[in-house]
N, C-alpha and C positions, 0 to 999 in steps of 0.2 A: 486462496488458500496459502499455507506456508507449511512446505513438507509434504508437498505435492507435486512432483513433476509435470513439465509440459503433455508428457504423453499417458498422464492419471496413473503412475505407478506412487505408492505410498511410499515416502521416503521417512518420514517423521523429522521431528526435530531434536533428537535425542541426541545426534551429531555433535549440536552446539554445546551440550554439557551443560546447561542452567542447571541449577541447585535445587529450584523448584518452581511451580509454575506462576507462581510472584514476580520471581526473577525473569521468565519469560514477557511476561507483563510488562512489565518496567523496560527492560529492554525495546520492547517495540515500541510502545509509549514515547520513550528518550528519543528511537529513530525519527519518527513521528514529526516530536517537537524540533529536531534539529534542522532534517530536511525539507518538513512543510509548515509546519508552524502549530504553535501551541490554540489557537482560534481554529485549527484543525481537528485536533484530538479529540473533540465533543460530538463530531460525525461519524466515527469510527467506533464498532463495537468488537471487542475482540473474545474469540472461546477457545481454549483449548480442548478438542477433543479425540478421544480415544478410536483410532479405525484398524481392523488388522492388528493389535497389540502394541500400536506406535500412534504417539501425540502427533496432530498436527493445529494448526492454526487457522481458524474460520476466522474470516474479517469482514464485517459488513460498514458498508459506506453509504452513509446516507450524501443523497446531492447537493453541493453548497451552492449558495447563491450568487457567489462572486468567485472570478476565476483562482484556482489555486494552482501554485509553481512548485516545481521541484528544487530546490536548493541541493547544488553538487557541485563541492570544490568552489565556491563562493562564484557560481552560475547559476543562473533563473534558468529552469528548464520547463515546458507546457508540453504535458501529452494528453493523448485523448484515447478511448478505445473505441475501435474499429471493430467489431466482430471479436476476435479471440484474440487481437494484437493491440497492444500498446505503440503508441504512433508520436514522435516527437515530432512538434510542429515548430518550422521557422518563425520567425518574429512576424512576417507578413502574412504566411498562413494562422498564426494565431489571431492577428487582426481580421482576418474575414472569417475566422471561424466564431468570434465572437460576436460581430456583426450579425451573422447569421441567425445567432441565439436569442436576439433581441426579439 
């Protein structure tokens, strides 16, 4: 969810000042394409919903068949979910993680 704090408070995406919902969708799609890759965008479903008179973005993610890397400032990073947290793995931990997923 985008527009919801870690404590569950509804903040909304209005402070981002998008002209309309289509501009919001386009912005999120562009970020995914830039930092994760165009081939991954088909695994993501975006939906803008109103909660407490504020717009938030719900994102549903289908599992990928191959590892997906996040690119930040030309550096590839690999994250996994562990309960409610996202954890960045070192290269050796990525190899161990992928080996156990076979």
